[in-house]
N, C-alpha and C positions, 0 to 999 in steps of 0.2 A: 767767377771762373778763376781757377788757379793760374799762377804765373807760368807753370810748365805747359798747361793746356793752351794758353795764349801764344806761347812761343812756338809750339807745334803747329797751331793754326796758321800763324804768320809764315812759318817755313813752307807749309803746304801751299799757301796762296802765292808766295814768291816763286816756288817751283812751277806752278801752273802758269803764271805770267811769263816766266822764262821760256817754257815750252811753246806757248802761243807766239811769243816774240821771235823765237828761233824759226818757227814755221813761216812767220811773216818775212823774216830775212831771206829765207829760201825762195819765197815768191818774188820778192823784189830782185834778188839775184838772178832768178830765171828770166825776169823781164828785161834785164840788162845784158846778161852774159850770153844767153842763147842767140839773140840777134847779132851780137858782136862776133860770136864764133862762126855763125852762118855767113857773115859778111853782107847781110842785107837786112833792112828793117822788116819787122814783123807786125802784122795787124793786131796780134793778140798780146804783144808786149805791154801796152798800156793797161790791159785787163789784169795781167799778172801783177804789175806794180800797184795798181789800184787795190787789188785784193790784199797785197802785202801791207799797204798803208792802213787799210781797214782792220786787218788783224793786229797791227801794232797798236791801234787805238783800243781794240778790245783788251789787249794786254794791260794797257794803262787803266782801263776800267776795272779789271780784275784786281789791280793793286789797291784800289779804293777799299777793298774788303779787309785790308790790314787792320788789326786792332792795336 
């Protein structure tokens, strides 16, 4: 595989991992910010945070595809 092709592949992998990680940050933010704005704890906040942490882990797994 040529160097240019490897560079393109790595850039695409990094962009995908960044996308997934940004979505994870949104989930984690929703888990903390929405209850804070409402002024009361929410039963679904831990679910949002858990999904965000899971997506963050998926982003880390995606980065293992770097060449």
